[in-house]
Legacy VTK file of the C-alpha trace (Angstrom):
# vtk DataFile Version 3.0
C-alpha trace
ASCII
DATASET POLYDATA
POINTS 267 float
0.071 0.040 -0.100
1.513 3.366 -0.939
1.947 6.001 1.752
-0.949 8.584 1.936
-0.081 12.149 1.271
0.055 14.075 4.504
-1.768 17.487 4.406
-1.411 20.544 6.341
-4.331 22.958 6.057
-3.838 26.788 6.891
-6.919 28.640 7.878
-8.480 25.575 9.013
-11.241 27.050 11.090
-12.312 29.400 8.385
-15.381 28.407 6.175
-13.162 27.365 3.079
-10.625 25.741 5.620
-13.381 23.646 7.243
-14.334 22.309 3.740
-10.854 21.587 2.827
-10.487 19.574 6.092
-13.467 17.591 5.207
-11.860 16.948 1.935
-8.694 15.492 3.436
-10.326 13.271 5.891
-12.421 11.774 3.290
-10.023 11.163 0.447
-8.494 7.731 0.891
-5.133 8.658 -0.250
-4.827 11.793 1.956
-3.868 12.060 5.576
-4.528 15.221 7.779
-1.270 15.991 9.220
-1.889 19.606 10.776
-4.689 22.357 10.866
-3.738 25.699 11.443
-5.362 29.098 12.375
-4.056 32.354 13.193
-6.228 32.721 16.433
-5.481 31.072 19.848
-8.464 28.654 19.273
-7.814 25.129 20.140
-11.197 23.638 19.191
-10.726 20.014 18.577
-10.534 19.706 14.838
-12.753 16.614 14.852
-15.705 18.535 16.402
-14.860 21.427 14.139
-15.884 19.317 11.064
-18.242 17.056 12.730
-15.861 13.928 13.283
-15.144 13.008 16.767
-12.161 10.781 15.860
-9.784 12.842 14.334
-7.369 13.418 16.791
-5.792 16.740 15.377
-6.255 19.985 17.188
-5.657 23.516 15.881
-2.397 25.293 16.198
-1.553 28.875 15.550
2.098 28.470 14.825
2.393 27.399 11.028
6.148 26.967 11.033
5.909 24.630 14.037
3.149 22.920 12.696
4.491 22.189 9.448
7.882 21.127 11.052
6.205 18.852 13.603
3.687 17.505 11.275
5.968 16.317 8.672
3.438 17.386 5.984
3.902 16.729 2.292
1.663 19.348 1.094
0.252 22.699 2.598
-3.218 23.806 1.409
-3.913 27.477 1.767
-7.230 29.487 1.099
-6.438 32.137 3.467
-6.191 35.818 2.471
-3.785 37.850 0.150
-1.765 39.451 2.852
-0.688 36.272 4.574
-0.689 33.608 1.536
2.404 34.782 0.216
4.270 34.525 3.579
2.763 30.901 4.285
3.681 29.698 0.931
7.449 30.947 1.379
7.303 29.106 4.763
6.217 25.884 3.268
8.693 26.034 0.503
11.301 26.871 3.067
10.494 23.471 4.747
10.372 21.472 1.687
6.552 21.401 1.805
4.394 21.498 -1.599
2.192 24.462 -1.571
-1.327 24.370 -2.971
-2.808 27.858 -2.938
-6.284 28.851 -3.528
-5.618 32.542 -2.491
-5.535 35.273 -5.175
-3.384 38.426 -5.056
-0.006 37.001 -6.087
1.842 39.236 -8.763
3.651 37.686 -11.739
6.881 38.511 -9.925
5.763 36.733 -6.818
5.169 33.707 -8.722
8.469 33.769 -10.648
10.247 33.905 -7.321
8.383 31.031 -5.896
8.735 29.052 -8.962
12.486 29.679 -8.524
12.451 28.553 -4.515
10.320 25.540 -5.677
13.042 24.383 -8.153
15.660 25.013 -5.728
14.168 22.649 -3.157
13.033 20.039 -5.796
9.433 20.278 -5.164
6.020 21.209 -6.962
3.714 24.102 -6.143
0.448 25.297 -7.319
-1.287 28.559 -7.106
-4.850 28.431 -8.754
-7.205 31.617 -8.719
-9.947 29.057 -9.197
-10.230 25.274 -8.451
-13.711 24.826 -9.943
-13.688 22.614 -12.969
-16.597 24.328 -14.302
-14.856 27.726 -13.898
-11.610 26.382 -15.827
-13.912 25.282 -18.555
-15.511 28.601 -18.978
-12.145 30.291 -19.132
-10.912 27.846 -21.816
-13.951 28.368 -23.746
-13.670 32.059 -23.436
-10.051 31.902 -24.656
-11.244 30.083 -27.791
-14.216 32.211 -28.455
-11.959 35.346 -28.050
-10.239 34.475 -31.476
-13.541 35.230 -33.145
-15.335 37.678 -30.800
-12.256 40.232 -29.701
-14.947 42.699 -28.544
-15.795 41.567 -24.985
-16.302 42.532 -21.245
-15.761 40.407 -18.024
-18.349 40.784 -15.179
-17.505 38.929 -12.035
-19.655 38.816 -8.645
-18.673 37.798 -5.338
-19.971 38.623 -1.631
-19.233 41.983 -0.111
-16.490 40.547 2.144
-14.102 39.714 -0.621
-11.025 41.654 -0.246
-9.487 41.876 -4.079
-11.037 43.116 -7.003
-11.049 42.094 -9.857
-10.963 38.334 -8.724
-8.206 36.131 -9.402
-10.414 34.150 -11.705
-11.122 37.424 -13.767
-7.502 38.283 -13.997
-6.639 34.694 -15.050
-9.519 34.966 -17.549
-8.214 38.161 -18.797
-4.606 36.936 -19.254
-5.912 33.689 -21.090
-7.875 35.936 -23.661
-4.979 38.087 -23.850
-2.916 35.304 -24.994
-4.894 34.769 -28.281
-6.122 38.603 -28.762
-4.141 41.534 -29.972
-4.907 44.757 -27.806
-8.077 46.332 -29.189
-9.393 49.606 -27.627
-13.286 48.958 -27.756
-16.032 51.659 -27.679
-16.336 54.971 -28.960
-12.890 56.920 -28.880
-14.641 59.854 -27.727
-15.970 58.125 -24.714
-16.099 59.927 -21.301
-16.901 58.678 -18.020
-19.199 61.156 -16.442
-18.932 58.975 -12.990
-15.296 57.750 -12.500
-14.925 53.935 -12.938
-18.304 53.475 -14.413
-16.641 51.652 -17.317
-14.923 49.229 -15.174
-11.192 48.331 -14.844
-9.108 48.561 -18.291
-7.272 45.632 -19.344
-5.530 44.999 -22.577
-8.410 46.840 -24.465
-11.472 45.359 -22.651
-12.945 46.222 -19.349
-13.413 44.028 -16.062
-16.373 44.936 -13.819
-16.442 43.628 -10.207
-19.822 43.451 -8.425
-19.629 42.993 -4.476
-22.779 42.310 -2.794
-24.010 40.293 0.254
-25.626 36.944 -0.345
-23.467 36.218 -3.651
-21.000 33.575 -3.619
-19.057 33.524 -6.966
-20.000 34.028 -10.423
-18.557 35.285 -13.647
-19.857 36.113 -17.226
-17.692 36.941 -20.243
-19.663 38.772 -22.767
-18.835 38.835 -26.430
-20.221 40.511 -29.126
-19.925 41.245 -32.922
-22.449 42.550 -35.529
-25.745 41.103 -35.089
-24.933 38.539 -32.580
-23.476 38.126 -29.026
-22.211 35.391 -27.121
-22.470 35.016 -23.124
-20.390 32.396 -21.218
-21.492 32.327 -17.500
-20.255 29.894 -14.562
-21.804 30.078 -11.158
-20.554 28.469 -7.983
-23.116 27.969 -5.193
-21.150 26.739 -2.471
-17.533 25.984 -1.511
-17.722 22.091 -2.155
-17.630 23.008 -5.976
-13.845 23.675 -5.417
-12.952 20.564 -3.624
-12.727 18.038 -6.545
-10.194 20.284 -8.181
-8.297 20.759 -4.674
-7.749 17.047 -4.477
-6.648 16.928 -8.071
-4.070 19.593 -7.285
-2.628 17.780 -4.198
-1.942 14.804 -6.069
-0.359 16.553 -8.892
2.090 18.575 -6.950
3.634 15.404 -5.929
4.572 14.641 -9.272
6.730 17.679 -10.737
8.903 20.394 -9.721
8.421 24.038 -10.036
5.591 26.388 -9.327
2.535 26.036 -11.575
0.074 29.017 -12.086
-3.441 28.105 -12.915
-5.449 24.920 -12.139
-6.390 24.856 -16.004
-2.988 23.039 -16.609
-4.260 19.851 -15.203
-7.644 19.792 -17.169
-7.478 18.046 -20.517
LINES 1 268
267 0 1 2 3 4 5 6 7 8 9 10 11 12 13 14 15 16 17 18 19 20 21 22 23 24 25 26 27 28 29 30 31 32 33 34 35 36 37 38 39 40 41 42 43 44 45 46 47 48 49 50 51 52 53 54 55 56 57 58 59 60 61 62 63 64 65 66 67 68 69 70 71 72 73 74 75 76 77 78 79 80 81 82 83 84 85 86 87 88 89 90 91 92 93 94 95 96 97 98 99 100 101 102 103 104 105 106 107 108 109 110 111 112 113 114 115 116 117 118 119 120 121 122 123 124 125 126 127 128 129 130 131 132 133 134 135 136 137 138 139 140 141 142 143 144 145 146 147 148 149 150 151 152 153 154 155 156 157 158 159 160 161 162 163 164 165 166 167 168 169 170 171 172 173 174 175 176 177 178 179 180 181 182 183 184 185 186 187 188 189 190 191 192 193 194 195 196 197 198 199 200 201 202 203 204 205 206 207 208 209 210 211 212 213 214 215 216 217 218 219 220 221 222 223 224 225 226 227 228 229 230 231 232 233 234 235 236 237 238 239 240 241 242 243 244 245 246 247 248 249 250 251 252 253 254 255 256 257 258 259 260 261 262 263 264 265 266
C-alpha cells in the first residue's frame, strides 16, 4: 500500500478551511497532518468538522506545525496578505504549497517558482479550483479569437478583499494570449462617473460586483455585428472547489516548480 499524502491545512477554522479539512479526511489517499489558524483557538478539529475521532487540534504557529507534522503538502485558502508568507514558509521546509488565494503578482510567482525548483518540489497557485470555471475560462479563450470585443463581469460577496477576482484576472490573461490589444468602444467615450466603465485590461473592461448573499459568478460577454455570445459560470457553495483541490494535491507530488493556474491539469 502506498503511503498517504500528509496534508496541512492553513486557515482551518475558516469556512473554506473547514471544507478543505473535510476533503482531506474523506479522500482515501490523504492524511490530515495539521490544522492551523492564526487565533489561539484550540477547538478539537474533529468536532470542528463534525468528526469525533480525528485526533488533530488546531495550532496557531504555522512553522512549528509544518515541521512537527512532517506534511507533504500545505493547502492555503487564507487571505492575500498572509498567503505569500505562508507559501514561502512551506517551500522553506520542503512542503509543497497548493494555494487557492489570489493576489500574487507575476514577480511573486516567478520567485516562488525559483524557490520550488531549488528545493526540488512542486507548487500550485490557482485562482479558481472549480472545474466548471476552468472550462468557462478555456471556452472564453477559444471564443476570443472570433469575438475580440468583450467584457468580463464577476460577482462575489461584499466581504471579498480583492477586485477584480483572481479568476477574472486569469481569464483576462488567457484571452490576451490569443487576442491583440483592441481598444473597444467610442474613442470619444467619457466617464461622467469615474470608474463606471470598469477596469481597463488590454483593451477590454473588467467589472467587479460586490454584494451580500452572492457567492461566486463570472460572465464573459462577447459581441459582434448582429450577435452576442455569453459564457457564465456560477458556484453556489465551497464544495464546488474540492474535486479540483484533490487533483491539485495529487499533481504537486509529481513535478517540480510552481504552476500558475489549475487549467493546466484539465485536458
